C-alpha positions in Angstrom: -7.9 8.6 2.5 -4.6 7.3 4.0 -6.0 4.3 5.8 -7.7 3.2 2.6 -4.4 2.8 0.8 -3.6 -0.1 3.2 -6.3 -2.2 1.6 -6.5 -3.8 -1.8 -10.1 -2.7 -2.2 -13.3 -2.2 -0.3 -16.9 -2.6 -1.6 -19.9 -0.9 -0.1 -22.0 -3.5 -1.8 -21.8 -5.1 -5.2 -24.3 -2.5 -6.7 -21.8 0.3 -6.1 -19.6 -0.9 -9.0 -19.9 1.7 -11.7 -22.3 3.8 -9.6 -20.8 7.0 -10.7 -22.8 6.7 -13.9 -25.9 4.7 -12.8 -26.8 6.0 -9.4 -26.0 9.8 -9.6 -27.8 12.6 -11.3 -26.5 16.1 -11.7 -28.8 19.0 -10.6 -28.4 22.7 -10.3 -26.2 23.8 -7.4 -27.4 26.1 -4.7 -27.5 29.8 -5.7 -25.5 30.7 -2.6 -21.9 29.9 -3.2 -20.0 28.2 -0.4 -17.3 30.5 0.8 -13.8 29.6 2.1 -14.0 28.4 5.7 -11.1 28.4 8.2 -10.9 26.0 11.1 -12.1 28.5 13.7 -15.5 28.5 11.8 -15.5 24.8 10.9 -19.1 23.3 10.6 -18.4 20.0 12.4 -16.1 18.6 15.0 -16.1 14.9 14.1 -17.4 12.2 11.7 -17.3 8.4 11.5 -16.9 6.2 8.4 -17.4 2.5 7.9 -15.5 0.2 5.6 -17.0 -2.8 3.8 -15.2 -5.3 1.6 -17.2 -7.7 -0.7 -20.2 -7.3 1.6 -18.2 -7.9 4.8 -17.9 -5.1 7.3 -14.2 -4.9 8.2 -13.4 -1.5 9.8 -14.0 2.1 10.7 -12.4 5.5 10.6 -13.0 8.3 13.2 -12.0 12.0 12.6 -12.0 14.6 15.4 -11.1 18.3 15.4 -9.7 19.9 18.6 -8.2 23.3 19.4 -5.2 24.0 21.7 -5.3 27.6 23.1 -1.8 27.1 24.5 -0.2 26.2 21.1 -2.8 28.2 19.0 -3.0 25.2 16.8 -5.8 22.8 15.7 -5.4 19.0 16.1 -6.7 16.8 13.3 -7.1 13.5 15.1 -7.7 10.2 13.3 -8.4 6.7 14.6 -8.9 3.8 12.3 -9.2 0.0 12.8 -9.4 -2.8 10.2 -10.0 -6.5 10.9 -10.4 -9.2 8.3 -9.4 -12.7 7.4 -6.8 -13.8 4.8 -5.8 -17.4 4.2 -7.6 -18.3 7.4 -5.7 -15.9 9.6 -7.1 -12.9 11.4 -5.5 -9.6 10.2 -5.6 -6.5 12.3 -4.5 -2.9 11.5 -4.9 0.1 13.8 -3.8 3.6 13.1 -3.9 6.7 15.4 -2.8 10.0 14.1 -2.6 13.7 15.2 -1.7 16.5 12.8 -1.4 19.9 14.3 -2.1 22.7 11.9 -2.9 26.4 11.7 -6.4 27.7 11.1 -5.7 27.4 7.3 -4.5 23.8 7.6 -0.8 24.4 7.2 1.2 21.6 8.8 3.2 22.3 12.0 3.5 19.0 13.9 2.5 15.4 13.5 2.4 12.1 15.4 1.4 8.7 14.0 1.2 5.3 15.5 0.6 2.2 13.3 -0.1 -1.3 14.6 0.1 -4.1 12.1 -0.7 -7.6 13.4 0.7 -6.5 16.8 3.9 -5.0 15.3 4.4 -1.2 16.0 5.7 1.7 14.0 5.7 5.3 15.1 6.4 8.4 13.0 6.5 11.9 14.6 8.0 15.3 13.6 7.5 18.9 12.6 7.6 21.3 9.7 8.9 24.9 10.0 10.8 27.3 7.7 11.1 24.8 4.9 12.5 22.0 7.1 10.6 18.8 7.5 12.1 16.8 10.3 10.7 13.5 11.6 11.7 10.3 13.4 10.6 6.8 12.4 10.7 4.3 15.2 10.2 0.6 14.3 10.7 -1.7 17.3 14.0 -0.6 18.8 15.3 0.9 15.5 15.2 4.7 15.3 15.8 6.7 12.1 15.9 10.6 11.9 15.1 12.1 8.6 15.3 15.7 7.4 13.9 17.0 4.1 13.9 20.4 2.5 10.5 21.5 1.3 9.6 24.7 -0.5 6.2 26.4 -0.2 3.2 25.6 2.0 2.8 22.0 3.2 -0.3 20.3 4.4 -0.8 16.9 6.1 -2.5 14.2 4.1 -5.4 14.2 6.6 -6.7 17.5 5.0 -7.7 15.8 1.7 -11.3 15.3 2.9 -11.3 18.8 4.4 -9.5 21.0 1.8 -12.4 21.4 -0.7 -14.7 22.5 2.1 -12.0 24.8 3.4 -11.6 26.5 0.0 -15.3 26.5 -0.9 -17.6 23.9 -2.5 -18.2 25.6 -5.8 -18.7 23.6 -9.0 -15.8 24.2 -11.3 -13.2 25.0 -8.5 -9.9 23.3 -8.9 -7.2 22.9 -6.2 -3.5 21.8 -6.3 -1.5 21.6 -3.1 1.4 19.7 -1.5 1.0 17.2 1.3 3.2 15.0 3.5 1.9 11.5 4.2 3.4 10.2 7.4 2.2 6.7 6.6 4.2 6.4 3.4 6.7 9.2 4.4 6.3 10.8 1.0 5.7 14.3 -0.2 2.8 14.2 -2.7 0.9 16.7 -4.8 -2.9 16.6 -4.5 -5.2 17.7 -7.4 -8.9 18.2 -6.7 -11.9 19.4 -8.7 -15.5 20.1 -7.7 -17.2 18.5 -10.6 -20.9 18.7 -10.0 -23.8 19.0 -7.5 -25.7 15.7 -7.5 -28.5 13.6 -6.1 -28.2 9.8 -5.5 -30.2 6.7 -4.9 -27.6 5.7 -2.4 -28.2 8.5 0.1 -31.1 11.0 0.7 -29.1 14.3 0.7 -27.8 16.3 -2.2 -24.0 16.5 -2.4 -21.0 18.0 -4.1 -19.1 15.6 -6.3 -15.3 16.0 -6.0 -12.6 14.2 -8.0 -9.2 13.8 -6.3 -5.8 12.6 -7.8 -3.4 11.5 -5.1 -0.4 9.1 -5.0 -1.1 8.0 -8.6 -4.7 7.1 -7.8 -8.1 8.7 -8.5 -10.9 8.9 -6.0 -14.5 10.3 -6.0 -16.0 11.9 -3.0 -19.5 13.3 -2.4 -19.5 16.1 0.2 -22.7 17.1 2.0 -23.5 20.8 2.2 -22.5 20.6 5.9 -19.0 19.5 4.8 -18.8 15.8 5.8 -17.7 13.2 3.2 -20.9 11.2 2.6 -19.4 8.6 0.3 -15.9 7.9 -1.1 -15.0 5.7 -4.0 -11.4 5.0 -5.2 -9.2 2.5 -6.9 -11.7 2.3 -9.9 -14.7 2.3 -7.6 -13.9 -0.8 -5.6 -12.6 1.0 -2.5 -15.4 2.5 -0.5 -15.9 4.5 2.7 -19.3 5.8 3.8 -20.5 8.1 6.5 -22.3 6.4 9.4 -23.2 6.8 13.1 -20.6 5.9 15.7 -22.4 2.8 17.0 -22.8 1.3 13.5 -19.2 2.1 12.5 -17.8 0.3 15.6 -20.1 -2.7 15.2 -17.6 -4.2 12.7 -15.7 -5.9 15.6 -18.3 -8.5 16.2 -19.0 -9.1 12.6 -15.3 -9.3 11.7 -14.7 -11.9 14.4 -17.5 -14.1 12.8 -16.4 -13.5 9.2 -15.1 -16.7 7.7 -14.5 -15.3 4.2 -10.9 -14.7 3.0 -12.0 -11.4 1.6 -8.6 -10.2 0.2 -7.8 -13.6 -1.3 -11.1 -13.8 -3.1 -10.5 -10.4 -4.6 -6.8 -10.7 -5.5 -6.7 -14.2 -7.0 -6.0 -14.3 -10.7 -7.6 -17.6 -11.9 -5.7 -19.5 -14.4 -4.8 -23.1 -15.3 -1.1 -23.7 -15.6 -1.5 -27.3 -16.8 1.9 -28.5 -15.7 4.0 -28.8 -12.5 5.6 -25.4 -11.9 8.6 -27.0 -10.3 9.5 -28.6 -13.7 8.8 -25.4 -15.7 11.6 -23.7 -17.6 9.6 -21.2 -19.7 6.3 -19.4 -19.3 4.5 -16.9 -21.6 1.3 -15.2 -20.4 -1.1 -12.6 -21.7 -2.0 -9.8 -19.2 -5.1 -7.8 -19.9 -6.6 -4.7 -18.2 -3.1 -3.3 -17.4 -3.0 0.5 -17.4 -1.0 1.8 -20.4 1.1 3.9 -18.1 2.2 1.0 -16.0 5.7 -0.1 -16.9 6.6 -3.8 -16.4 10.2 -4.5 -15.5 12.4 -6.0 -18.2 15.5 -8.0 -17.6 17.6 -11.1 -18.5 14.8 -13.5 -17.6 11.6 -11.4 -18.1 10.5 -9.6 -21.2 7.1 -8.0 -21.8 5.8 -6.5 -25.1 2.6 -4.8 -26.0 0.0 -6.8 -28.1 -2.9 -4.5 -28.8 -4.5 -3.6 -25.5 -2.7 -6.4 -23.6 0.9 -7.3 -22.6 2.6 -10.5 -23.6 5.1 -11.4 -20.8 7.7 -14.2 -21.0 9.6 -15.5 -18.0 12.4 -18.1 -18.5 15.2 -19.8 -16.6 17.4 -19.1 -19.6 18.5 -15.6 -20.5 16.2 -13.9 -23.0 18.6 -11.2 -24.1 22.3 -10.5 -24.7 23.1 -9.5 -21.1 22.3 -7.5 -18.1 22.6 -3.7 -18.2 24.6 -3.1 -15.0 23.0 -0.5 -12.9 24.2 1.0 -9.6 24.2 -1.7 -7.0 25.0 0.5 -4.0 21.4 1.0 -3.0 20.9 -2.7 -2.8 23.8 -3.1 -0.3 22.6 -0.5 2.1 20.4 -0.7 5.2 16.9 0.6 5.3 14.0 0.7 7.8 12.6 -2.6 6.5 16.0 -4.2 5.8 18.5 -3.3 8.5 21.9 -4.8 8.3 23.7 -3.4 11.4 21.3 -4.5 14.0 22.9 -6.8 16.7 20.4 -9.6 15.9 21.3 -9.5 12.2 25.1 -9.4 12.9 24.8 -12.4 15.3 23.0 -14.5 12.7 25.5 -13.6 10.0 28.4 -14.7 12.3 26.7 -18.0 13.2 26.1 -18.7 9.5 29.9 -18.9 9.0 29.8 -18.2 5.3 31.5 -14.8 5.0 34.1 -16.2 2.7 31.9 -18.7 0.9 30.7 -18.6 -2.7 27.4 -16.9 -3.8 25.6 -20.2 -4.0 26.8 -21.3 -0.6 25.7 -18.0 1.0 22.3 -18.3 -0.6 21.9 -21.9 0.5 22.9 -21.0 4.1 20.4 -18.2 4.3 17.6 -20.3 2.9 18.3 -23.1 5.4 18.3 -20.6 8.3 15.0 -19.0 7.3 13.4 -22.4 6.8 14.5 -23.5 10.3 13.7 -20.3 12.1 10.9 -18.4 10.3 7.5 -20.1 10.1 5.3 -19.3 7.0 2.2 -17.5 8.3 0.0 -14.6 7.3 1.6 -12.2 9.8 2.8 -8.8 8.7 5.9 -6.9 10.1 7.5 -3.6 9.5 11.1 -5.0 9.4 13.3 -8.1 9.2 14.2 -7.7 12.9 10.5 -7.9 13.9 10.1 -11.0 11.7 13.0 -12.7 13.4 11.7 -11.8 16.9 8.3 -13.1 16.1 9.6 -16.2 14.3 6.8 -16.1 11.6 6.0 -14.1 8.5 4.3 -14.0 5.2 6.3 -13.7 1.9 7.3 -10.1 2.4 8.7 -10.8 5.8 10.7 -13.8 4.5 12.1 -11.5 1.8 13.0 -8.8 4.4 15.0 -11.4 6.4 16.8 -12.8 3.3 17.7 -9.3 2.1 19.1 -8.3 5.5 21.3 -11.3 5.8 22.3 -11.2 2.1 23.3 -7.5 2.2 25.2 -8.1 5.4 27.2 -10.8 3.6 28.0 -8.4 0.8 25.4 -9.6 -1.7 23.4 -6.8 -3.4 19.7 -7.8 -3.0 16.4 -6.2 -4.0 12.8 -7.1 -3.3 10.7 -8.1 -6.3 6.9 -7.9 -6.2 4.4 -9.5 -8.5 2.5 -12.7 -8.9 3.3 -16.4 -8.6 1.3 -19.5 -9.5 -0.4 -21.2 -6.5 -1.7 -24.7 -7.5 -3.8 -25.0 -4.3 -5.8 -21.9 -5.3 -6.0 -22.6 -9.0 -4.4 -19.4 -10.1 -1.8 -16.6 -9.5 -1.5 -14.8 -6.1 0.4 -11.6 -5.3 3.7 -12.4 -3.9 7.1 -11.0 -2.9 10.5 -12.6 -3.4 14.1 -11.3 -3.9 16.7 -10.9 -6.6 20.4 -11.1 -5.6 23.4 -10.1 -7.7 25.8 -13.1 -8.3 28.5 -10.9 -9.8 27.2 -10.9 -13.4 23.4 -11.1 -13.3 20.3 -10.9 -11.0 19.2 -14.3 -9.7 15.5 -14.6 -8.6 15.3 -16.4 -5.2 12.1 -17.2 -3.3 12.8 -17.5 0.5 9.1 -18.3 1.2 9.0 -21.3 -1.2 12.6 -22.2 -0.5 13.6 -21.8 -4.1 17.3 -21.0 -4.7 16.2 -20.3 -8.3 12.7 -19.1 -8.4 10.4 -20.9 -11.0 9.2 -19.0 -14.1 5.8 -18.4 -12.7 7.3 -15.5 -10.7 6.2 -12.5 -12.8 7.7 -9.2 -11.6 5.5 -6.1 -11.6 7.8 -3.8 -9.6 10.8 -3.6 -7.3 10.6 -2.0 -3.9 10.4 -2.7 -0.2 8.7 0.4 1.3 4.9 0.9 1.4 5.3 4.0 -0.9 7.1 1.9 -3.5 4.4 -0.7 -3.5 1.5 1.6 -4.0 1.4 1.2 -7.8 0.5 -2.5 -7.3 -3.0 -1.3 -6.2 -3.6 -0.3 -9.9 -3.4 -4.0 -10.8 -4.9 -6.0 -7.9 -8.4 -7.1 -8.6 -8.2 -5.6 -12.1 -6.0 -7.7 -14.4 -6.8 -10.9 -16.3 -4.2 -13.6 -17.2 -4.2 -16.2 -20.0 -1.5 -18.8 -20.2 -0.1 -18.8 -23.7 2.9 -21.2 -23.6 4.5 -23.5 -21.0 7.6 -25.7 -21.4 
């Protein structure tokens, strides 16, 4: 479940789209009701899952269960690897996790290791007596966090185990609180055993379970032996399926040969702008297939209004309203795990820029010139601005991390904007990250990747945020929305 949130979407094969209505039939459940099972009586010790995207095998997930007599705890061990191409670059994600729990799955200790394009982040900690204490290590930056939590707490790794633990009985509903070390968020999980079904996609009968987690819905079919046979989420485009170890790991050879930009093909929003975006001062677009509960940001230079079942969004270089509503700027001046400001590398660069007493425009210009000279545009992910600087290359998010670190260090409140921007070379809009900096009276959109001191109006903001947890709502839109250009000038 957790590793899948790293992807925009995965297809088992094209026929799986909409399979919940076409390929499944409800039948009478077994007369013998599945009772609650504790870990000391668990029916299996491991399983393997394969991931496929647009017909391309790109990864696997391996779950193992182990018992420590010395600690009297069970270890839920996970190992996942993903490998795919994006814009011609090889992308690699590896995750190793260990959650130590009681026989009833209550969280006690955890340790996670994430490797993203060679960059490392580690999260480890414990939960006891209502105190959740953990340490996040990104490169040489270490952050210790303490949270107060009431009631029982489970690791997110139990999501594919909890319905089996409580008993697979049609009609059962479960609500429980989890901690996801990947996003470092406390989340409530809601699950329901909906039906007992047969399918054309696998030979066994299985229990159909709906799960609501981190704002997303997923569908899982559990075998009577407890393993998750098939999982569909993000409106049915994200898929994991049970398979033998040898087949699950075979993705490595196939991924190395895969020449398809799988994420690009899925995320691109095709549209014809019709003009040079560099000469554009005003853009209005119609966005369709946007969930009604998704709130588009509004501001001086972006306004979105409902038009039937669509949104009409206007982006302009001239203010569209009477003035900015000034919010608290303090959070946009502070350091974070992704945007540190007190690291020696950041401090040294700020000193060398020599613009501490300069104007807003001069500071922005100096930062853009530094990033253009020192950070190569490349499809390489990093966890923080310091890692970007050390590697000397990054994608749009990495460029924005660096700009935000330097700007905040120079006293400029800066936030990360996430949305879409027009890419002429691809014939449409691509998902993108840039920044907005406060000039003393308004937010100014700046694109460090495209070297734009004033971002062009094709930058349509969907949400603000810099952490993975803050970006999760984007997955509701990627691969789903349609865009029509209404007006350009």
